DSSP file (Angstrom, degrees, kcal/mol; ACC not computed):
  #  RESIDUE AA STRUCTURE BP1 BP2  ACC     N-H-->O    O-->H-N    N-H-->O    O-->H-N    TCO  KAPPA ALPHA  PHI   PSI    X-CA   Y-CA   Z-CA
    1    1 A M              0   0    0      0, 0.0     2,-0.4     0, 0.0     0, 0.0   0.000 360.0 360.0 360.0 126.4   49.4  -85.4  -62.1
    2    2 A K        -     0   0    0      1,-0.0     2,-0.3     0, 0.0     0, 0.0  -0.737 360.0-134.8 -91.9 132.0   51.0  -83.6  -59.2
    3    3 A R        -     0   0    0     -2,-0.4     2,-0.4     2,-0.0    -1,-0.0  -0.647  15.3-149.7 -85.5 141.8   49.7  -80.1  -58.3
    4    4 A R        -     0   0    0     -2,-0.3     2,-0.6     2,-0.0    -1,-0.0  -0.911  10.9-131.0-112.1 140.2   52.2  -77.4  -57.7
    5    5 A R        -     0   0    0     -2,-0.4     2,-0.5     2,-0.0    -2,-0.0  -0.784  19.0-149.6 -90.4 125.8   51.5  -74.5  -55.3
    6    6 A V        +     0   0    0     -2,-0.6     2,-0.3     2,-0.0    -2,-0.0  -0.835  26.3 163.2 -97.8 127.3   52.3  -71.2  -56.8
    7    7 A S        -     0   0    0     -2,-0.5     2,-0.6     2,-0.0    -2,-0.0  -0.977  34.1-126.1-142.6 156.0   53.5  -68.5  -54.4
    8    8 A L        -     0   0    0     -2,-0.3     2,-0.5     2,-0.0    -2,-0.0  -0.895  22.3-173.8-106.5 124.4   55.2  -65.2  -54.5
    9    9 A H        -     0   0    0     -2,-0.6     2,-0.5     9,-0.0    -2,-0.0  -0.979  10.6-154.0-119.7 123.5   58.3  -64.7  -52.5
   10   10 A L        -     0   0    0     -2,-0.5     7,-2.8     2,-0.0     8,-0.6  -0.846  13.0-168.4 -97.7 127.1   59.8  -61.2  -52.3
   11   11 A K  E     +A   16   0A   0     -2,-0.5     2,-0.4     5,-0.2     5,-0.2  -0.942  10.4 178.0-120.0 138.5   63.6  -61.1  -51.6
   12   12 A Y  E >  S-A   15   0A   0      3,-2.5     3,-1.5    -2,-0.4    -2,-0.0  -0.967  76.3  -8.9-138.8 121.2   65.6  -58.1  -50.7
   13   13 A G  T 3  S-     0   0    0     -2,-0.4     3,-0.1     1,-0.3    -1,-0.1   0.821 128.9 -56.6  63.3  31.3   69.3  -58.4  -50.0
   14   14 A G  T 3  S+     0   0    0      1,-0.3     2,-0.3     0, 0.0    -1,-0.3   0.422 116.3 110.1  81.6  -2.1   69.1  -62.2  -49.9
   15   15 A R  E <  S-A   12   0A   0     -3,-1.5    -3,-2.5     2,-0.0     2,-0.7  -0.827  73.9-117.5-108.0 148.8   66.4  -62.2  -47.2
   16   16 A D  E     +A   11   0A   0     -2,-0.3    -5,-0.2    -5,-0.2     4,-0.1  -0.726  32.6 174.1 -82.5 117.6   62.8  -63.1  -47.7
   17   17 A V     >  +     0   0    0     -7,-2.8     4,-2.2    -2,-0.7     5,-0.2   0.170  43.6 112.3-109.1  15.5   60.7  -60.0  -46.9
   18   18 A T  H  > S+     0   0    0     -8,-0.6     4,-2.8     1,-0.2     5,-0.3   0.914  76.3  48.6 -58.0 -49.0   57.3  -61.5  -47.9
   19   19 A P  H  > S+     0   0    0      0, 0.0     4,-2.2     0, 0.0    -1,-0.2   0.890 111.2  51.4 -61.7 -36.4   55.8  -61.6  -44.4
   20   20 A Y  H  > S+     0   0    0      2,-0.2     4,-2.0     1,-0.2    -2,-0.2   0.928 113.4  43.9 -63.8 -45.6   56.8  -58.0  -43.8
   21   21 A V  H  X S+     0   0    0     -4,-2.2     4,-2.5     2,-0.2    -1,-0.2   0.921 114.4  49.1 -66.5 -45.1   55.2  -56.8  -47.1
   22   22 A S  H  X S+     0   0    0     -4,-2.8     4,-2.4     1,-0.2    -2,-0.2   0.882 111.3  49.3 -65.8 -37.6   52.0  -58.9  -46.6
   23   23 A N  H  X S+     0   0    0     -4,-2.2     4,-2.3    -5,-0.3    -1,-0.2   0.912 112.4  48.1 -66.9 -41.2   51.6  -57.6  -43.0
   24   24 A R  H  X S+     0   0    0     -4,-2.0     4,-2.3    -5,-0.2    -2,-0.2   0.894 112.3  49.2 -64.7 -39.4   52.1  -54.0  -44.2
   25   25 A L  H  X S+     0   0    0     -4,-2.5     4,-2.4     2,-0.2    -2,-0.2   0.916 110.5  49.9 -67.9 -42.6   49.6  -54.5  -47.0
   26   26 A K  H  X S+     0   0    0     -4,-2.4     4,-1.9     1,-0.2    -2,-0.2   0.921 112.1  48.8 -59.4 -45.2   47.0  -56.0  -44.7
   27   27 A G  H  X S+     0   0    0     -4,-2.3     4,-1.7     1,-0.2    -2,-0.2   0.899 110.6  50.3 -61.5 -42.3   47.4  -53.1  -42.3
   28   28 A Y  H  X S+     0   0    0     -4,-2.3     4,-2.4     1,-0.2    -1,-0.2   0.905 111.2  47.9 -64.9 -40.9   47.1  -50.6  -45.0
   29   29 A L  H  < S+     0   0    0     -4,-2.4    -1,-0.2     1,-0.2    -2,-0.2   0.794 108.2  55.5 -72.9 -26.5   43.9  -52.2  -46.4
   30   30 A R  H  < S+     0   0    0     -4,-1.9     3,-0.3    -5,-0.2    -1,-0.2   0.875 114.6  39.6 -68.9 -36.0   42.4  -52.4  -42.9
   31   31 A E  H  < S+     0   0    0     -4,-1.7     2,-0.7     1,-0.2    -2,-0.2   0.862 121.3  42.7 -79.9 -36.9   42.9  -48.6  -42.4
   32   32 A N    ><  +     0   0    0     -4,-2.4     3,-1.4    -5,-0.2    -1,-0.2  -0.780  62.0 173.4-117.1  86.4   41.9  -47.6  -46.0
   33   33 A W  T 3  S+     0   0    0     -2,-0.7     4,-0.3    -3,-0.3    -1,-0.2   0.727  77.0  59.7 -67.0 -22.0   38.9  -49.6  -47.0
   34   34 A G  T 3> S+     0   0    0      1,-0.2     4,-2.0     2,-0.1     3,-0.3   0.559  78.2  91.5 -84.9  -7.0   38.5  -47.6  -50.2
   35   35 A A  H <> S+     0   0    0     -3,-1.4     4,-2.4     1,-0.2     5,-0.2   0.885  83.8  50.3 -59.5 -44.2   41.9  -48.5  -51.6
   36   36 A P  H  > S+     0   0    0      0, 0.0     4,-2.3     0, 0.0    -1,-0.2   0.858 110.8  51.4 -63.8 -31.0   40.8  -51.6  -53.5
   37   37 A F  H  > S+     0   0    0     -4,-0.3     4,-2.3    -3,-0.3    -2,-0.2   0.881 109.4  48.8 -70.0 -37.8   38.0  -49.6  -55.1
   38   38 A I  H  X S+     0   0    0     -4,-2.0     4,-2.5     2,-0.2    -1,-0.2   0.906 111.5  49.9 -67.8 -41.5   40.4  -46.9  -56.2
   39   39 A V  H  X S+     0   0    0     -4,-2.4     4,-2.5     2,-0.2    -2,-0.2   0.932 111.7  48.0 -63.4 -44.3   42.7  -49.5  -57.7
   40   40 A A  H  X S+     0   0    0     -4,-2.3     4,-2.4     1,-0.2    -2,-0.2   0.906 110.9  52.2 -61.8 -40.3   39.9  -51.2  -59.6
   41   41 A F  H  X S+     0   0    0     -4,-2.3     4,-2.3     1,-0.2    -2,-0.2   0.927 111.3  46.4 -59.9 -46.5   38.7  -47.7  -60.8
   42   42 A M  H  X S+     0   0    0     -4,-2.5     4,-2.3     1,-0.2    -2,-0.2   0.893 111.2  51.2 -66.0 -38.8   42.2  -46.9  -62.1
   43   43 A V  H  X S+     0   0    0     -4,-2.5     4,-2.1     1,-0.2    -1,-0.2   0.909 110.9  49.2 -64.2 -40.8   42.6  -50.3  -63.8
   44   44 A M  H  X S+     0   0    0     -4,-2.4     4,-2.4     2,-0.2    -2,-0.2   0.892 110.8  49.5 -66.1 -39.0   39.2  -49.9  -65.5
   45   45 A L  H  X S+     0   0    0     -4,-2.3     4,-2.3     2,-0.2    -2,-0.2   0.900 110.9  49.9 -65.9 -39.2   40.2  -46.4  -66.7
   46   46 A M  H  X S+     0   0    0     -4,-2.3     4,-2.1     2,-0.2    -2,-0.2   0.880 110.8  49.7 -67.0 -36.9   43.5  -47.6  -68.1
   47   47 A A  H  X S+     0   0    0     -4,-2.1     4,-2.5     2,-0.2     5,-0.2   0.916 109.9  51.2 -64.8 -42.9   41.7  -50.5  -69.9
   48   48 A A  H  X S+     0   0    0     -4,-2.4     4,-2.2     1,-0.2    -2,-0.2   0.908 109.6  50.1 -60.9 -41.5   39.2  -47.9  -71.4
   49   49 A A  H  X S+     0   0    0     -4,-2.3     4,-2.1     2,-0.2    -1,-0.2   0.904 110.1  51.3 -64.2 -39.0   42.2  -45.8  -72.6
   50   50 A G  H  X S+     0   0    0     -4,-2.1     4,-1.3     1,-0.2    -2,-0.2   0.920 110.5  47.0 -63.3 -43.9   43.7  -48.9  -74.2
   51   51 A Y  H  <>S+     0   0    0     -4,-2.5     5,-2.4     1,-0.2     4,-0.3   0.874 110.1  54.0 -65.2 -35.5   40.6  -49.8  -76.0
   52   52 A L  H ><5S+     0   0    0     -4,-2.2     3,-1.2     1,-0.2    -1,-0.2   0.882 104.3  55.1 -65.1 -37.5   40.3  -46.2  -77.1
   53   53 A C  H 3<5S+     0   0    0     -4,-2.1    -1,-0.2     1,-0.3    -2,-0.2   0.841 106.4  51.4 -64.1 -32.0   43.8  -46.3  -78.6
   54   54 A Y  T 3<5S-     0   0    0     -4,-1.3    -1,-0.3    -3,-0.1    -2,-0.2   0.435 121.9-108.1 -84.9   0.3   42.8  -49.3  -80.6
   55   55 A G  T < 5S+     0   0    0     -3,-1.2     2,-1.4    -4,-0.3     3,-0.2   0.579  78.5 132.5  88.1   9.5   39.8  -47.4  -82.0
   56   56 A L     >< +     0   0    0     -5,-2.4     4,-2.2     1,-0.2     5,-0.2  -0.603  21.9 162.6 -92.6  75.6   37.1  -49.4  -80.1
   57   57 A E  H  >  +     0   0    0     -2,-1.4     4,-2.5     1,-0.2    -1,-0.2   0.855  67.9  54.2 -67.9 -37.8   35.3  -46.3  -78.8
   58   58 A A  H  > S+     0   0    0     -3,-0.2     4,-2.1     2,-0.2    -1,-0.2   0.925 112.0  43.2 -64.8 -43.9   32.0  -48.1  -77.9
   59   59 A V  H  > S+     0   0    0      2,-0.2     4,-2.5     1,-0.2     5,-0.2   0.917 114.0  51.5 -68.2 -42.0   33.8  -50.6  -75.6
   60   60 A A  H  X S+     0   0    0     -4,-2.2     4,-2.3     1,-0.2    -2,-0.2   0.897 110.2  50.0 -60.0 -40.5   36.0  -47.8  -74.1
   61   61 A N  H  X S+     0   0    0     -4,-2.5     4,-2.3     2,-0.2    -1,-0.2   0.918 110.0  49.5 -66.3 -42.7   32.9  -45.8  -73.4
   62   62 A D  H  X S+     0   0    0     -4,-2.1     4,-2.3     1,-0.2    -2,-0.2   0.927 112.1  47.9 -63.1 -43.9   31.1  -48.7  -71.7
   63   63 A I  H  X S+     0   0    0     -4,-2.5     4,-2.3     1,-0.2    -1,-0.2   0.911 112.3  49.4 -64.4 -41.0   34.1  -49.5  -69.5
   64   64 A A  H  X S+     0   0    0     -4,-2.3     4,-2.3     2,-0.2    -1,-0.2   0.876 109.7  51.7 -66.7 -36.1   34.5  -45.8  -68.5
   65   65 A V  H  < S+     0   0    0     -4,-2.3    -1,-0.2     2,-0.2    -2,-0.2   0.924 110.9  47.3 -64.7 -44.4   30.8  -45.6  -67.7
   66   66 A Y  H  < S+     0   0    0     -4,-2.3    -2,-0.2     1,-0.2    -1,-0.2   0.876 111.2  52.9 -65.1 -36.3   31.1  -48.7  -65.4
   67   67 A A  H  <        0   0    0     -4,-2.3    -2,-0.2     1,-0.3    -1,-0.2   0.927 360.0 360.0 -64.1 -44.7   34.2  -47.2  -63.8
   68   68 A Y     <        0   0    0     -4,-2.3    -1,-0.3    -5,-0.1    -2,-0.2   0.489 360.0 360.0 -74.9 360.0   32.5  -43.9  -63.0
């Protein structure tokens, strides 16, 4: 069985802009150390809202408590 390498290539106007985007992202994360925590916080709150929409209040409450 042959393994395949999965990678993401961003193209804009026929050109590969992946190195440009990855370098900008690395620079942003070096300057703003809290950004990954804020993204994780927002994802957890959106998940809690989703569980709340389905009527799973206990699970939504636990996720919101962990997020905060």
